[in-house]
N, C-alpha and C positions, 0 to 999 in steps of 0.2 A: 709554817716555814720559819725556821729560826734565823735565817739569814736572807731576808727578802731583797729583791732588786729595788733600788731607790732612785728617785729622780733628783739629780743635783741641780739641774737648771732646765728651764723651758722658755724658749724665745721664739717669736714669730715676727715676720714683717707685717706691715699693714696690708690689708687686702685691697688690691687695685681693681677697678672695674675694667671691662673689656675695652681695649684701646684707650685706656685712661692714663693715670699717672705713671704706670710702669710700662708703657708701651715700648719704651726704648731699653728696657732692662731684661736680660735673658733669664731663664730659669736658674742656671748655675749661679748667676750673680745674685739673685734673690736668695738662693740657698746659702751662698757664702755669707750674706748679711746675718741670716739666722744662726748659722753655725758659729760665726765669730762672736756674736753677742752671747750665745749660750755658753760657750767655753769660758768667756770672760766672767759671766755671771756665776758660773760654777766655781770659779777660783782655782781652776786646774791649769797646768802648763800644757800648751798645745802638743808638746812632744810626748805627753803621757797618754794621749788618746791612742787606743789600740786599733780602732777601725771606725770608719764612717759608713753608714748605710743611709742612702737617700732615695726616696721614691720619686718617680717621674714617669708620666704616661706618654706625653707628647714630646718625643725625643728627636723627631726628624728635624734636621737643620741646626741643632744646637751644639754639634761637635761631639767628638769621641769622649766616652767616659764622663758623663755629666757630673756624677758625684765627685769624681776626682777633680774636675775643674772647680767645683764649689769648695772643696776642702783646701785646695791650693790658694784660691782667691781669699779664703778666710784666714790664711796665714799659718795653716798647719804644715808640718814638715812633709816633704815628698815621700818620706819613708812610711807614712801612714797609709795603709791600704784603704780602698773605697769600693763600694758595690752600689750600683744603681738598680733599683727594683721597680718593675711595673706590674700593677694590679689594678684593674678598673675600680675607681672610686676609693680604694683603700690602700694605695701604695705606701703612704706615710705611716698608717697604722700598722701595716704588715712589717715595716722595718723595725718598729718598736717591739713587736712580738718576736721577731727574729733576734733582736739584740737582747731581749729578756731571756730567751732560751739559751743564747750563747753565753751569757753571764752565768746562768744556772749551771751550764755544762762545765764552766771553769776554763773555757778557751779564750776568755778575754777578761780584763779587769775594769776597763773604762771605755765606753762606747758612745758615739754620737749617732742618733737615729732621727729621721724626719722625712720631710717631703718638700718638693718644689715644683712649681708649674707656671708656665707662661702660656696661657691659652691665646693671648693676643698675638704672640710671635709664632704660633703654629703656622707653617707655610702651606701653600698649595702645591700639589704634586702632579707631575706629568708622567704617568706610568708607561706610555709608549715611547718616550724620548730616547731611552737607552738603545732599543733595537731599531729605532728610526721610524719617524712618523711619515709614511710613504704617501698616502693618499687620503683625502677627505678631511673631516673636521677632527681635530685632536680633543682628547678628553682631559679635563683638569679636575683633580680631586682635592677636596678640602681635608687636610690632614686632621684637623680638629674634629670634624664630623666623622670621617671614615675610621679613624683609629681611636676616637674618644667618645663620641656621642651617639654613634650608630651601631645597632646590633649587628654583629658579624654574621649572623645566621639568616636573618630575614630582611636585613637592610633598613629596618625601621629605626627612627630616632628613639632614644630611651624614653623621651617624653610621651611618645605614642603608647608605649607599654605602661607608663605611669598612668596615663588616661584610662587604659583598660583596667588596671588594678583599682583605680578610684571607682569606676563603675561597678566592678565585681564586689568591692567591699562596701559600697553604698556611701562613699564619702561625697557629700554634697558640695556644691560651689560655695554656699554660705559657710560651711564648716572650714573649707580650705582658705577662704578669704579671712575668716576670723583668726585662723592659725598664722597666716602670713602677716596680718596686721599686728598681732601680738609680737611676732618675731621682729618686725621692723621697729616697732615702738621700743622694745627692749634694747635692740642694737643702738638706736639713736640715743636712748637714755644713758646707755653705758658709755658711748663716745662722749656725750656732753658732760658726764660726771668724771671722766678721766679714769674709769674703771679698767680700761685696757692699757693704760700707759705703761704699767709695770711689765707687761709681757711683750711689748712691741720693740723690735730691733729697728732703729732708724736706718733708712736707705737714703744716701746722698745722690741727688740727680744733678746733672749739669745741663741746663737748657739755655741755648744761645749764649754760652759762656758764663752764665750765672748759676751758681750752686744753690740748691735748696734741699732741705731735709724733709723726707716724707715719713711721718710716724702716726698717721691717722687713717683709719679705714675709709675708703672712698665711697663704697656703695651705699651705706646707710644714709649719708647726706644727700644722695641723689634720689632716694625713695620719697614718694609723695603718698602718705597713707590714705588720703581721701580719694585717690585715684584707683585704689585696689579693686573696689566693687565694680568699676566701670571698664576694666580691662577685658579685651576680647580673649576667648579661648585660644591657646597657643597651638594645640595639636588636633584640631577638628572643630568645625563650625558649631557642633552641638556638644562640645566638650565642656569640662569644668576646670581643667588645669590651665593656669595662666602664667605669665612671666613672673608674677608675684609669688606664686606657690611652687615655682620650679627653682632648682639650684641655679645660682648665677654663673655666668661665664666670667671668670676673674683670674687674677694673677697674684701669686704670693708664695711664701715658704715658711716652714717651721722646723725647729730642731730641739731635741732633748739630749741631755747628757745623763747617761745611766751608769750605775755601778752597783755592787753589792753593799749591803749595810755594813758588813764587817770591814770591807775595804774603805768605805767612807770614814768609819770611826778610826781606823788605824792611820789614815792619812790626814785626819782632822778636816775632812771635807764635810760640809754641813748641808744635808738635803733639806728642802722645805718639809716641815713636819706635816703629818696628817692631823687635821684639826676638826673639831666640831664646827659646823658652819657658823655658829655664833662667835667663834674665836678667829674667824678668817682674818681679822685685822692684825692678829699676832704673827702671821706668817712673815718669815724673814724677807727683808727688802734687799735688792741687789746693791 
């Protein structure tokens, strides 16, 4: 490809743990922080963005058109169109794929793509309330479980299926613990060294009238590596998958600014170059 799609900027919020530092921040607000910083880092004007695509799975209760909420809160003009996309586990990645294809097709010159989620703020649902709960005990449904973590076909949590796959593939508890331990240690080392600072968009919170800025991932600091081997199986008494080897329930957002290489050159926009890993320190700083 002589004119590839390039990434002008990539920003994300810190990752908040379930009911943690972002418990009072909606998914669109998290998305706005990522979009705002990504556009700023890219050095483009907000009015030059042709469209915004944002992924979001748990949309109940966060208001109409979440991606539009995010772009408006990020300071982009009302004239910029927005699309919210939902795809289990891959909403944000799919928006980048769609933006890539849209740029190749020539239907846009500058796009923002990303994802946002607040698992903490996902509500409980009362399915019988609209038609009237006439008699007996009412049912309350967890939106996060029902629309996010639970298989729509057999009602099982996705972790139950992960457990079945682990058994089928012969992944032992020791192997999973070792993988989880390495992941936690790498995350903690990265946070401690400041390796993530460049990519994190700060989010300002107001707690009891006092403002504070959140720019550090919350979950790595809560993990206790020495506890990993002692955790109980999460999806069956005789299982091997634990909370440490499972995906965390968390809150956060990320956004990319994408364009074609020829467009970037003609507008003097500078994408981060593709470098050999040994040259990573040469990448452009925002």
